[in-house]
Predicted model as a PDB file, atoms N, CA, C, CB and O in Angstrom, pLDDT in the B-factor column:
MODEL        1                                                                  
ATOM      1  N   UNK A   1       0.632  -0.950   0.091  1.00 49.00           N  
ATOM      2  CA  UNK A   1       0.185  -0.105   0.113  1.00 49.00           C  
ATOM      3  C   UNK A   1       0.546   1.372  -0.053  1.00 49.00           C  
ATOM      4  CB  UNK A   1      -0.164  -0.386   0.779  1.00 49.00           C  
ATOM      5  O   UNK A   1       0.029   2.319  -0.647  1.00 49.00           O  
ATOM      6  N   UNK A   2       1.851   1.166   0.855  1.00 52.00           N  
ATOM      7  CA  UNK A   2       2.870   2.564   0.886  1.00 52.00           C  
ATOM      8  C   UNK A   2       3.438   2.827  -0.439  1.00 52.00           C  
ATOM      9  CB  UNK A   2       4.226   2.420   1.928  1.00 52.00           C  
ATOM     10  O   UNK A   2       3.487   3.931  -0.981  1.00 52.00           O  
ATOM     11  N   UNK A   3       3.854   1.739  -0.904  1.00 64.00           N  
ATOM     12  CA  UNK A   3       4.106   1.624  -2.506  1.00 64.00           C  
ATOM     13  C   UNK A   3       3.380   2.468  -3.360  1.00 64.00           C  
ATOM     14  CB  UNK A   3       3.796   0.299  -3.029  1.00 64.00           C  
ATOM     15  O   UNK A   3       3.851   3.374  -4.048  1.00 64.00           O  
ATOM     16  N   UNK A   4       2.277   2.140  -3.281  1.00 68.00           N  
ATOM     17  CA  UNK A   4       1.154   2.990  -4.632  1.00 68.00           C  
ATOM     18  C   UNK A   4       1.430   4.332  -3.897  1.00 68.00           C  
ATOM     19  CB  UNK A   4      -1.053   2.484  -4.781  1.00 68.00           C  
ATOM     20  O   UNK A   4       1.649   5.209  -4.731  1.00 68.00           O  
ATOM     21  N   UNK A   5       1.485   4.718  -2.820  1.00 69.00           N  
ATOM     22  CA  UNK A   5       1.293   6.132  -2.036  1.00 69.00           C  
ATOM     23  C   UNK A   5       2.626   6.424  -2.774  1.00 69.00           C  
ATOM     24  CB  UNK A   5       1.205   6.252  -0.061  1.00 69.00           C  
ATOM     25  O   UNK A   5       2.391   7.186  -3.712  1.00 69.00           O  
ATOM     26  N   UNK A   6       3.868   6.113  -2.699  1.00 70.00           N  
ATOM     27  CA  UNK A   6       4.757   6.794  -3.315  1.00 70.00           C  
ATOM     28  C   UNK A   6       5.264   7.107  -4.696  1.00 70.00           C  
ATOM     29  CB  UNK A   6       5.425   6.478  -2.879  1.00 70.00           C  
ATOM     30  O   UNK A   6       6.046   7.979  -5.074  1.00 70.00           O  
ATOM     31  N   UNK A   7       4.484   5.980  -5.485  1.00 71.00           N  
ATOM     32  CA  UNK A   7       4.424   6.157  -6.936  1.00 71.00           C  
ATOM     33  C   UNK A   7       3.717   7.509  -7.445  1.00 71.00           C  
ATOM     34  CB  UNK A   7       3.681   4.947  -7.510  1.00 71.00           C  
ATOM     35  O   UNK A   7       4.055   8.219  -8.393  1.00 71.00           O  
ATOM     36  N   UNK A   8       2.482   7.694  -6.418  1.00 75.00           N  
ATOM     37  CA  UNK A   8       1.699   8.925  -6.828  1.00 75.00           C  
ATOM     38  C   UNK A   8       2.286  10.217  -6.306  1.00 75.00           C  
ATOM     39  CB  UNK A   8       0.254   8.828  -6.332  1.00 75.00           C  
ATOM     40  O   UNK A   8       1.838  11.275  -6.750  1.00 75.00           O  
ATOM     41  N   UNK A   9       3.206  10.223  -5.445  1.00 81.00           N  
ATOM     42  CA  UNK A   9       3.976  11.101  -5.017  1.00 81.00           C  
ATOM     43  C   UNK A   9       4.885  11.549  -5.925  1.00 81.00           C  
ATOM     44  CB  UNK A   9       4.497  10.723  -4.018  1.00 81.00           C  
ATOM     45  O   UNK A   9       4.992  12.759  -6.128  1.00 81.00           O  
ATOM     46  N   UNK A  10       5.588  10.716  -6.530  1.00 85.00           N  
ATOM     47  CA  UNK A  10       6.783  10.676  -7.758  1.00 85.00           C  
ATOM     48  C   UNK A  10       6.006  11.145  -8.858  1.00 85.00           C  
ATOM     49  CB  UNK A  10       7.519   9.077  -8.169  1.00 85.00           C  
ATOM     50  O   UNK A  10       6.512  12.053  -9.518  1.00 85.00           O  
ATOM     51  N   UNK A  11       4.847  10.707  -9.208  1.00 87.00           N  
ATOM     52  CA  UNK A  11       4.378  10.873 -10.539  1.00 87.00           C  
ATOM     53  C   UNK A  11       3.867  12.625 -10.350  1.00 87.00           C  
ATOM     54  CB  UNK A  11       3.011   9.572 -10.970  1.00 87.00           C  
ATOM     55  O   UNK A  11       3.845  13.331 -11.358  1.00 87.00           O  
ATOM     56  N   UNK A  12       3.522  13.137  -9.143  1.00 90.00           N  
ATOM     57  CA  UNK A  12       3.397  14.361  -9.349  1.00 90.00           C  
ATOM     58  C   UNK A  12       4.303  15.334  -9.266  1.00 90.00           C  
ATOM     59  CB  UNK A  12       2.660  14.634  -8.793  1.00 90.00           C  
ATOM     60  O   UNK A  12       4.165  16.480  -9.694  1.00 90.00           O  
ATOM     61  N   UNK A  13       5.471  14.772  -8.578  1.00 90.00           N  
ATOM     62  CA  UNK A  13       6.457  15.661  -8.595  1.00 90.00           C  
ATOM     63  C   UNK A  13       7.068  15.778  -9.974  1.00 90.00           C  
ATOM     64  CB  UNK A  13       7.400  15.316  -7.609  1.00 90.00           C  
ATOM     65  O   UNK A  13       7.686  16.745 -10.418  1.00 90.00           O  
ATOM     66  N   UNK A  14       6.833  14.791 -10.497  1.00 91.00           N  
ATOM     67  CA  UNK A  14       7.737  14.753 -12.207  1.00 91.00           C  
ATOM     68  C   UNK A  14       6.776  15.563 -13.075  1.00 91.00           C  
ATOM     69  CB  UNK A  14       7.942  12.879 -13.116  1.00 91.00           C  
ATOM     70  O   UNK A  14       7.193  16.379 -13.897  1.00 91.00           O  
ATOM     71  N   UNK A  15       5.579  15.338 -12.886  1.00 92.00           N  
ATOM     72  CA  UNK A  15       4.538  16.315 -13.585  1.00 92.00           C  
ATOM     73  C   UNK A  15       4.990  17.808 -13.318  1.00 92.00           C  
ATOM     74  CB  UNK A  15       2.943  16.084 -12.965  1.00 92.00           C  
ATOM     75  O   UNK A  15       5.344  18.554 -14.230  1.00 92.00           O  
ATOM     76  N   UNK A  16       4.948  18.161 -12.046  1.00 91.00           N  
ATOM     77  CA  UNK A  16       5.268  19.309 -11.702  1.00 91.00           C  
ATOM     78  C   UNK A  16       6.486  19.919 -12.391  1.00 91.00           C  
ATOM     79  CB  UNK A  16       5.375  19.260 -10.432  1.00 91.00           C  
ATOM     80  O   UNK A  16       6.508  20.983 -13.009  1.00 91.00           O  
ATOM     81  N   UNK A  17       7.520  19.050 -12.180  1.00 92.00           N  
ATOM     82  CA  UNK A  17       8.991  19.523 -12.956  1.00 92.00           C  
ATOM     83  C   UNK A  17       8.971  19.588 -14.711  1.00 92.00           C  
ATOM     84  CB  UNK A  17      10.291  18.245 -12.509  1.00 92.00           C  
ATOM     85  O   UNK A  17       9.833  20.131 -15.402  1.00 92.00           O  
ATOM     86  N   UNK A  18       7.868  18.949 -15.153  1.00 93.00           N  
ATOM     87  CA  UNK A  18       7.820  19.042 -16.522  1.00 93.00           C  
ATOM     88  C   UNK A  18       7.108  20.236 -16.830  1.00 93.00           C  
ATOM     89  CB  UNK A  18       7.241  17.889 -17.139  1.00 93.00           C  
ATOM     90  O   UNK A  18       7.164  20.780 -17.932  1.00 93.00           O  
ATOM     91  N   UNK A  19       6.307  20.729 -15.677  1.00 92.00           N  
ATOM     92  CA  UNK A  19       5.387  22.030 -16.249  1.00 92.00           C  
ATOM     93  C   UNK A  19       6.403  23.255 -15.858  1.00 92.00           C  
ATOM     94  CB  UNK A  19       3.610  22.236 -15.359  1.00 92.00           C  
ATOM     95  O   UNK A  19       6.315  24.282 -16.530  1.00 92.00           O  
ATOM     96  N   UNK A  20       7.187  23.201 -14.993  1.00 92.00           N  
ATOM     97  CA  UNK A  20       8.018  23.986 -14.928  1.00 92.00           C  
ATOM     98  C   UNK A  20       9.069  24.513 -16.033  1.00 92.00           C  
ATOM     99  CB  UNK A  20       8.446  23.572 -14.069  1.00 92.00           C  
ATOM    100  O   UNK A  20       9.494  25.658 -16.183  1.00 92.00           O  
ATOM    101  N   UNK A  21       9.470  22.928 -17.020  1.00 95.00           N  
ATOM    102  CA  UNK A  21      10.217  23.492 -18.628  1.00 95.00           C  
ATOM    103  C   UNK A  21       9.365  24.099 -19.506  1.00 95.00           C  
ATOM    104  CB  UNK A  21      10.822  22.304 -19.610  1.00 95.00           C  
ATOM    105  O   UNK A  21       9.912  24.713 -20.423  1.00 95.00           O  
ATOM    106  N   UNK A  22       7.801  24.089 -19.461  1.00 94.00           N  
ATOM    107  CA  UNK A  22       7.397  24.829 -20.396  1.00 94.00           C  
ATOM    108  C   UNK A  22       7.445  25.938 -20.802  1.00 94.00           C  
ATOM    109  CB  UNK A  22       6.712  24.772 -20.424  1.00 94.00           C  
ATOM    110  O   UNK A  22       7.356  26.789 -19.918  1.00 94.00           O  
ATOM    111  N   UNK A  23       7.557  26.312 -21.842  1.00 94.00           N  
ATOM    112  CA  UNK A  23       7.620  27.856 -22.333  1.00 94.00           C  
ATOM    113  C   UNK A  23       6.407  28.127 -23.205  1.00 94.00           C  
ATOM    114  CB  UNK A  23       9.019  28.208 -23.241  1.00 94.00           C  
ATOM    115  O   UNK A  23       6.193  27.738 -24.353  1.00 94.00           O  
ATOM    116  N   UNK A  24       5.444  29.097 -22.175  1.00 92.00           N  
ATOM    117  CA  UNK A  24       4.596  29.631 -22.226  1.00 92.00           C  
ATOM    118  C   UNK A  24       4.536  30.551 -23.555  1.00 92.00           C  
ATOM    119  CB  UNK A  24       4.532  30.092 -21.099  1.00 92.00           C  
ATOM    120  O   UNK A  24       5.503  31.301 -23.692  1.00 92.00           O  
ATOM    121  N   UNK A  25       3.646  30.594 -24.444  1.00 94.00           N  
ATOM    122  CA  UNK A  25       3.759  31.936 -25.379  1.00 94.00           C  
ATOM    123  C   UNK A  25       3.345  33.046 -25.058  1.00 94.00           C  
ATOM    124  CB  UNK A  25       3.190  31.893 -26.479  1.00 94.00           C  
ATOM    125  O   UNK A  25       2.439  33.028 -24.225  1.00 94.00           O  
ATOM    126  N   UNK A  26       3.743  34.213 -25.484  1.00 97.00           N  
ATOM    127  CA  UNK A  26       3.064  35.661 -24.798  1.00 97.00           C  
ATOM    128  C   UNK A  26       1.651  35.565 -25.532  1.00 97.00           C  
ATOM    129  CB  UNK A  26       4.024  37.391 -25.242  1.00 97.00           C  
ATOM    130  O   UNK A  26       1.181  34.940 -26.482  1.00 97.00           O  
ATOM    131  N   UNK A  27       1.150  36.655 -24.458  1.00 97.00           N  
ATOM    132  CA  UNK A  27      -0.420  37.164 -24.880  1.00 97.00           C  
ATOM    133  C   UNK A  27      -0.265  37.623 -26.341  1.00 97.00           C  
ATOM    134  CB  UNK A  27      -1.076  38.580 -23.865  1.00 97.00           C  
ATOM    135  O   UNK A  27      -1.154  37.244 -27.104  1.00 97.00           O  
ATOM    136  N   UNK A  28       0.672  38.339 -26.823  1.00 97.00           N  
ATOM    137  CA  UNK A  28       0.543  38.576 -28.277  1.00 97.00           C  
ATOM    138  C   UNK A  28       0.665  37.460 -29.264  1.00 97.00           C  
ATOM    139  CB  UNK A  28       1.487  39.492 -28.637  1.00 97.00           C  
ATOM    140  O   UNK A  28      -0.056  37.354 -30.257  1.00 97.00           O  
ATOM    141  N   UNK A  29       1.503  36.736 -28.973  1.00 97.00           N  
ATOM    142  CA  UNK A  29       1.757  35.512 -29.831  1.00 97.00           C  
ATOM    143  C   UNK A  29       0.529  34.881 -29.942  1.00 97.00           C  
ATOM    144  CB  UNK A  29       2.802  34.529 -29.291  1.00 97.00           C  
ATOM    145  O   UNK A  29       0.066  34.522 -31.024  1.00 97.00           O  
ATOM    146  N   UNK A  30      -0.026  34.726 -28.863  1.00 97.00           N  
ATOM    147  CA  UNK A  30      -1.568  33.706 -28.814  1.00 97.00           C  
ATOM    148  C   UNK A  30      -2.669  34.365 -29.651  1.00 97.00           C  
ATOM    149  CB  UNK A  30      -2.327  33.554 -27.087  1.00 97.00           C  
ATOM    150  O   UNK A  30      -3.420  33.871 -30.492  1.00 97.00           O  
ATOM    151  N   UNK A  31      -2.540  35.822 -29.114  1.00 98.00           N  
ATOM    152  CA  UNK A  31      -3.650  36.916 -30.004  1.00 98.00           C  
ATOM    153  C   UNK A  31      -3.334  36.638 -31.927  1.00 98.00           C  
ATOM    154  CB  UNK A  31      -3.081  39.095 -29.449  1.00 98.00           C  
ATOM    155  O   UNK A  31      -4.058  36.365 -32.885  1.00 98.00           O  
ATOM    156  N   UNK A  32      -2.223  36.832 -31.777  1.00 98.00           N  
ATOM    157  CA  UNK A  32      -1.675  36.887 -33.454  1.00 98.00           C  
ATOM    158  C   UNK A  32      -2.501  35.387 -34.055  1.00 98.00           C  
ATOM    159  CB  UNK A  32       0.568  36.730 -33.630  1.00 98.00           C  
ATOM    160  O   UNK A  32      -3.492  35.333 -34.784  1.00 98.00           O  
ATOM    161  N   UNK A  33      -1.799  34.386 -33.536  1.00 98.00           N  
ATOM    162  CA  UNK A  33      -2.126  32.976 -33.755  1.00 98.00           C  
ATOM    163  C   UNK A  33      -3.732  32.790 -33.931  1.00 98.00           C  
ATOM    164  CB  UNK A  33      -1.565  32.105 -32.501  1.00 98.00           C  
ATOM    165  O   UNK A  33      -4.365  32.363 -34.897  1.00 98.00           O  
ATOM    166  N   UNK A  34      -4.152  33.240 -32.711  1.00 98.00           N  
ATOM    167  CA  UNK A  34      -5.849  33.137 -32.659  1.00 98.00           C  
ATOM    168  C   UNK A  34      -6.260  33.821 -33.856  1.00 98.00           C  
ATOM    169  CB  UNK A  34      -6.641  33.904 -31.282  1.00 98.00           C  
ATOM    170  O   UNK A  34      -6.551  33.048 -34.768  1.00 98.00           O  
ATOM    171  N   UNK A  35      -6.368  35.016 -34.111  1.00 98.00           N  
ATOM    172  CA  UNK A  35      -6.294  35.960 -35.140  1.00 98.00           C  
ATOM    173  C   UNK A  35      -6.124  35.416 -36.595  1.00 98.00           C  
ATOM    174  CB  UNK A  35      -5.217  36.829 -34.821  1.00 98.00           C  
ATOM    175  O   UNK A  35      -6.906  35.719 -37.496  1.00 98.00           O  
ATOM    176  N   UNK A  36      -5.160  34.679 -36.744  1.00 98.00           N  
ATOM    177  CA  UNK A  36      -5.119  34.118 -38.309  1.00 98.00           C  
ATOM    178  C   UNK A  36      -5.700  32.980 -38.267  1.00 98.00           C  
ATOM    179  CB  UNK A  36      -3.729  33.887 -39.003  1.00 98.00           C  
ATOM    180  O   UNK A  36      -5.988  32.560 -39.387  1.00 98.00           O  
ATOM    181  N   UNK A  37      -6.084  32.084 -37.113  1.00 98.00           N  
ATOM    182  CA  UNK A  37      -6.936  30.846 -37.514  1.00 98.00           C  
ATOM    183  C   UNK A  37      -8.711  31.348 -37.449  1.00 98.00           C  
ATOM    184  CB  UNK A  37      -6.531  29.425 -36.247  1.00 98.00           C  
ATOM    185  O   UNK A  37      -9.614  30.584 -37.789  1.00 98.00           O  
ATOM    186  N   UNK A  38      -8.869  32.326 -37.102  1.00 98.00           N  
ATOM    187  CA  UNK A  38     -10.216  33.082 -37.135  1.00 98.00           C  
ATOM    188  C   UNK A  38     -10.497  33.485 -38.349  1.00 98.00           C  
ATOM    189  CB  UNK A  38     -10.302  34.241 -36.304  1.00 98.00           C  
ATOM    190  O   UNK A  38     -11.632  33.392 -38.816  1.00 98.00           O  
ATOM    191  N   UNK A  39      -9.156  34.141 -39.203  1.00 98.00           N  
ATOM    192  CA  UNK A  39      -9.311  34.649 -40.635  1.00 98.00           C  
ATOM    193  C   UNK A  39      -9.409  33.682 -41.418  1.00 98.00           C  
ATOM    194  CB  UNK A  39      -8.308  35.449 -41.142  1.00 98.00           C  
ATOM    195  O   UNK A  39     -10.177  33.831 -42.369  1.00 98.00           O  
ATOM    196  N   UNK A  40      -8.609  32.273 -41.270  1.00 98.00           N  
ATOM    197  CA  UNK A  40      -8.205  31.290 -42.363  1.00 98.00           C  
ATOM    198  C   UNK A  40      -9.939  31.013 -42.210  1.00 98.00           C  
ATOM    199  CB  UNK A  40      -6.773  29.811 -42.009  1.00 98.00           C  
ATOM    200  O   UNK A  40     -10.647  31.339 -43.162  1.00 98.00           O  
ATOM    201  N   UNK A  41     -10.327  30.638 -41.450  1.00 98.00           N  
ATOM    202  CA  UNK A  41     -11.533  29.659 -41.114  1.00 98.00           C  
ATOM    203  C   UNK A  41     -12.662  30.278 -41.515  1.00 98.00           C  
ATOM    204  CB  UNK A  41     -11.715  29.270 -39.626  1.00 98.00           C  
ATOM    205  O   UNK A  41     -13.588  29.585 -41.936  1.00 98.00           O  
ATOM    206  N   UNK A  42     -12.781  31.678 -41.454  1.00 98.00           N  
ATOM    207  CA  UNK A  42     -13.769  32.536 -42.279  1.00 98.00           C  
ATOM    208  C   UNK A  42     -13.769  32.756 -43.969  1.00 98.00           C  
ATOM    209  CB  UNK A  42     -13.589  33.878 -41.706  1.00 98.00           C  
ATOM    210  O   UNK A  42     -14.676  32.958 -44.777  1.00 98.00           O  
ATOM    211  N   UNK A  43     -12.452  32.631 -44.080  1.00 98.00           N  
ATOM    212  CA  UNK A  43     -11.750  32.517 -45.928  1.00 98.00           C  
ATOM    213  C   UNK A  43     -12.366  31.264 -46.230  1.00 98.00           C  
ATOM    214  CB  UNK A  43      -9.691  32.342 -46.261  1.00 98.00           C  
ATOM    215  O   UNK A  43     -13.246  31.324 -47.089  1.00 98.00           O  
ATOM    216  N   UNK A  44     -12.132  30.197 -45.757  1.00 98.00           N  
ATOM    217  CA  UNK A  44     -12.006  28.921 -46.232  1.00 98.00           C  
ATOM    218  C   UNK A  44     -13.913  28.600 -46.358  1.00 98.00           C  
ATOM    219  CB  UNK A  44     -10.907  27.833 -44.993  1.00 98.00           C  
ATOM    220  O   UNK A  44     -14.458  28.110 -47.347  1.00 98.00           O  
ATOM    221  N   UNK A  45     -14.762  29.126 -44.816  1.00 98.00           N  
ATOM    222  CA  UNK A  45     -15.875  28.915 -45.059  1.00 98.00           C  
ATOM    223  C   UNK A  45     -16.896  29.511 -46.415  1.00 98.00           C  
ATOM    224  CB  UNK A  45     -16.206  29.207 -43.952  1.00 98.00           C  
ATOM    225  O   UNK A  45     -17.818  29.020 -47.066  1.00 98.00           O  
ATOM    226  N   UNK A  46     -16.108  30.940 -46.419  1.00 98.00           N  
ATOM    227  CA  UNK A  46     -16.552  31.458 -47.954  1.00 98.00           C  
ATOM    228  C   UNK A  46     -16.469  30.696 -48.694  1.00 98.00           C  
ATOM    229  CB  UNK A  46     -15.945  32.430 -48.598  1.00 98.00           C  
ATOM    230  O   UNK A  46     -17.499  30.135 -49.069  1.00 98.00           O  
ATOM    231  N   UNK A  47     -15.287  30.359 -49.201  1.00 98.00           N  
ATOM    232  CA  UNK A  47     -14.843  29.347 -50.220  1.00 98.00           C  
ATOM    233  C   UNK A  47     -15.626  28.454 -50.324  1.00 98.00           C  
ATOM    234  CB  UNK A  47     -13.698  28.764 -50.050  1.00 98.00           C  
ATOM    235  O   UNK A  47     -16.256  28.342 -51.376  1.00 98.00           O  
ATOM    236  N   UNK A  48     -15.804  27.625 -49.347  1.00 98.00           N  
ATOM    237  CA  UNK A  48     -16.693  26.614 -49.751  1.00 98.00           C  
ATOM    238  C   UNK A  48     -18.385  26.818 -49.877  1.00 98.00           C  
ATOM    239  CB  UNK A  48     -16.405  25.595 -48.810  1.00 98.00           C  
ATOM    240  O   UNK A  48     -19.204  26.122 -50.476  1.00 98.00           O  
ATOM    241  N   UNK A  49     -18.576  28.080 -49.054  1.00 98.00           N  
ATOM    242  CA  UNK A  49     -19.883  28.520 -49.616  1.00 98.00           C  
ATOM    243  C   UNK A  49     -20.291  28.717 -51.392  1.00 98.00           C  
ATOM    244  CB  UNK A  49     -20.015  29.881 -48.929  1.00 98.00           C  
ATOM    245  O   UNK A  49     -21.190  28.311 -52.128  1.00 98.00           O  
ATOM    246  N   UNK A  50     -19.074  29.572 -51.541  1.00 98.00           N  
ATOM    247  CA  UNK A  50     -19.119  29.950 -53.033  1.00 98.00           C  
ATOM    248  C   UNK A  50     -19.315  28.773 -53.943  1.00 98.00           C  
ATOM    249  CB  UNK A  50     -17.815  30.656 -53.462  1.00 98.00           C  
ATOM    250  O   UNK A  50     -20.134  28.793 -54.861  1.00 98.00           O  
ATOM    251  N   UNK A  51     -18.319  27.444 -53.589  1.00 98.00           N  
ATOM    252  CA  UNK A  51     -18.142  26.526 -54.299  1.00 98.00           C  
ATOM    253  C   UNK A  51     -19.549  25.317 -54.388  1.00 98.00           C  
ATOM    254  CB  UNK A  51     -16.829  26.066 -53.777  1.00 98.00           C  
ATOM    255  O   UNK A  51     -19.924  24.481 -55.210  1.00 98.00           O  
ATOM    256  N   UNK A  52     -20.005  25.794 -53.064  1.00 98.00           N  
ATOM    257  CA  UNK A  52     -21.499  24.711 -52.803  1.00 98.00           C  
ATOM    258  C   UNK A  52     -22.590  25.442 -53.954  1.00 98.00           C  
ATOM    259  CB  UNK A  52     -22.372  24.868 -50.707  1.00 98.00           C  
ATOM    260  O   UNK A  52     -23.361  24.870 -54.724  1.00 98.00           O  
ATOM    261  N   UNK A  53     -22.344  26.947 -53.762  1.00 98.00           N  
ATOM    262  CA  UNK A  53     -23.366  27.444 -54.786  1.00 98.00           C  
ATOM    263  C   UNK A  53     -23.158  27.218 -56.319  1.00 98.00           C  
ATOM    264  CB  UNK A  53     -23.481  28.884 -54.613  1.00 98.00           C  
ATOM    265  O   UNK A  53     -24.082  27.100 -57.123  1.00 98.00           O  
ATOM    266  N   UNK A  54     -21.938  27.179 -56.596  1.00 97.00           N  
ATOM    267  CA  UNK A  54     -21.797  26.757 -57.927  1.00 97.00           C  
ATOM    268  C   UNK A  54     -21.879  25.695 -58.671  1.00 97.00           C  
ATOM    269  CB  UNK A  54     -21.031  26.966 -58.173  1.00 97.00           C  
ATOM    270  O   UNK A  54     -21.939  25.572 -59.894  1.00 97.00           O  
ATOM    271  N   UNK A  55     -21.874  24.687 -57.540  1.00 97.00           N  
ATOM    272  CA  UNK A  55     -21.930  23.387 -57.845  1.00 97.00           C  
ATOM    273  C   UNK A  55     -23.576  23.018 -57.973  1.00 97.00           C  
ATOM    274  CB  UNK A  55     -21.101  22.561 -56.715  1.00 97.00           C  
ATOM    275  O   UNK A  55     -24.094  22.144 -58.668  1.00 97.00           O  
ATOM    276  N   UNK A  56     -24.187  23.944 -57.099  1.00 97.00           N  
ATOM    277  CA  UNK A  56     -25.741  23.801 -56.900  1.00 97.00           C  
ATOM    278  C   UNK A  56     -26.208  24.230 -58.067  1.00 97.00           C  
ATOM    279  CB  UNK A  56     -26.419  24.599 -55.729  1.00 97.00           C  
ATOM    280  O   UNK A  56     -26.981  23.528 -58.720  1.00 97.00           O  
ATOM    281  N   UNK A  57     -25.782  25.506 -58.510  1.00 97.00           N  
ATOM    282  CA  UNK A  57     -26.273  26.006 -59.933  1.00 97.00           C  
ATOM    283  C   UNK A  57     -25.974  24.889 -60.759  1.00 97.00           C  
ATOM    284  CB  UNK A  57     -25.547  27.379 -60.528  1.00 97.00           C  
ATOM    285  O   UNK A  57     -26.868  24.105 -61.078  1.00 97.00           O  
ATOM    286  N   UNK A  58     -24.542  24.713 -61.217  1.00 96.00           N  
ATOM    287  CA  UNK A  58     -24.325  23.721 -62.126  1.00 96.00           C  
ATOM    288  C   UNK A  58     -25.189  22.689 -62.131  1.00 96.00           C  
ATOM    289  CB  UNK A  58     -23.190  23.257 -62.011  1.00 96.00           C  
ATOM    290  O   UNK A  58     -25.609  22.524 -63.277  1.00 96.00           O  
ATOM    291  N   UNK A  59     -25.771  21.704 -61.149  1.00 95.00           N  
ATOM    292  CA  UNK A  59     -26.393  20.732 -61.361  1.00 95.00           C  
ATOM    293  C   UNK A  59     -27.770  21.052 -61.722  1.00 95.00           C  
ATOM    294  CB  UNK A  59     -26.245  19.968 -60.389  1.00 95.00           C  
ATOM    295  O   UNK A  59     -28.333  20.448 -62.635  1.00 95.00           O  
ATOM    296  N   UNK A  60     -28.492  22.220 -60.869  1.00 95.00           N  
ATOM    297  CA  UNK A  60     -29.470  22.609 -61.474  1.00 95.00           C  
ATOM    298  C   UNK A  60     -29.770  23.093 -63.147  1.00 95.00           C  
ATOM    299  CB  UNK A  60     -29.656  23.416 -60.705  1.00 95.00           C  
ATOM    300  O   UNK A  60     -30.864  22.992 -63.702  1.00 95.00           O  
ATOM    301  N   UNK A  61     -28.688  23.558 -63.684  1.00 93.00           N  
ATOM    302  CA  UNK A  61     -28.561  24.075 -64.811  1.00 93.00           C  
ATOM    303  C   UNK A  61     -28.617  22.459 -65.795  1.00 93.00           C  
ATOM    304  CB  UNK A  61     -27.102  25.133 -64.817  1.00 93.00           C  
ATOM    305  O   UNK A  61     -29.290  22.226 -66.799  1.00 93.00           O  
ATOM    306  N   UNK A  62     -27.882  21.760 -65.235  1.00 94.00           N  
ATOM    307  CA  UNK A  62     -27.882  20.714 -66.297  1.00 94.00           C  
ATOM    308  C   UNK A  62     -29.328  19.670 -66.099  1.00 94.00           C  
ATOM    309  CB  UNK A  62     -26.335  19.791 -66.126  1.00 94.00           C  
ATOM    310  O   UNK A  62     -30.034  19.302 -67.037  1.00 94.00           O  
ATOM    311  N   UNK A  63     -29.518  19.359 -64.812  1.00 93.00           N  
ATOM    312  CA  UNK A  63     -31.080  18.662 -64.500  1.00 93.00           C  
ATOM    313  C   UNK A  63     -32.170  19.348 -65.209  1.00 93.00           C  
ATOM    314  CB  UNK A  63     -31.542  18.739 -62.872  1.00 93.00           C  
ATOM    315  O   UNK A  63     -33.117  18.683 -65.630  1.00 93.00           O  
ATOM    316  N   UNK A  64     -32.112  20.744 -65.393  1.00 86.00           N  
ATOM    317  CA  UNK A  64     -33.484  21.296 -66.257  1.00 86.00           C  
ATOM    318  C   UNK A  64     -33.781  21.249 -67.648  1.00 86.00           C  
ATOM    319  CB  UNK A  64     -33.632  22.597 -66.129  1.00 86.00           C  
ATOM    320  O   UNK A  64     -34.842  21.710 -68.068  1.00 86.00           O  
TER     321      UNK A  64                                                      
ENDMDL                                                                          
END                                                                             
């Protein structure tokens, strides 16, 4: 039973040590990357919408 407790304590000490090694990004970096992801998502969403309308128009044109 005591061995299990020592393993848990060792695990959390290791996790704590690993967290101290993490280099967290700056707020500016996180903001810029979030902005880039948002813009890319909006642009791709717009392109998919345009292609969808074009394909719908083409299919409707062919089937009429």
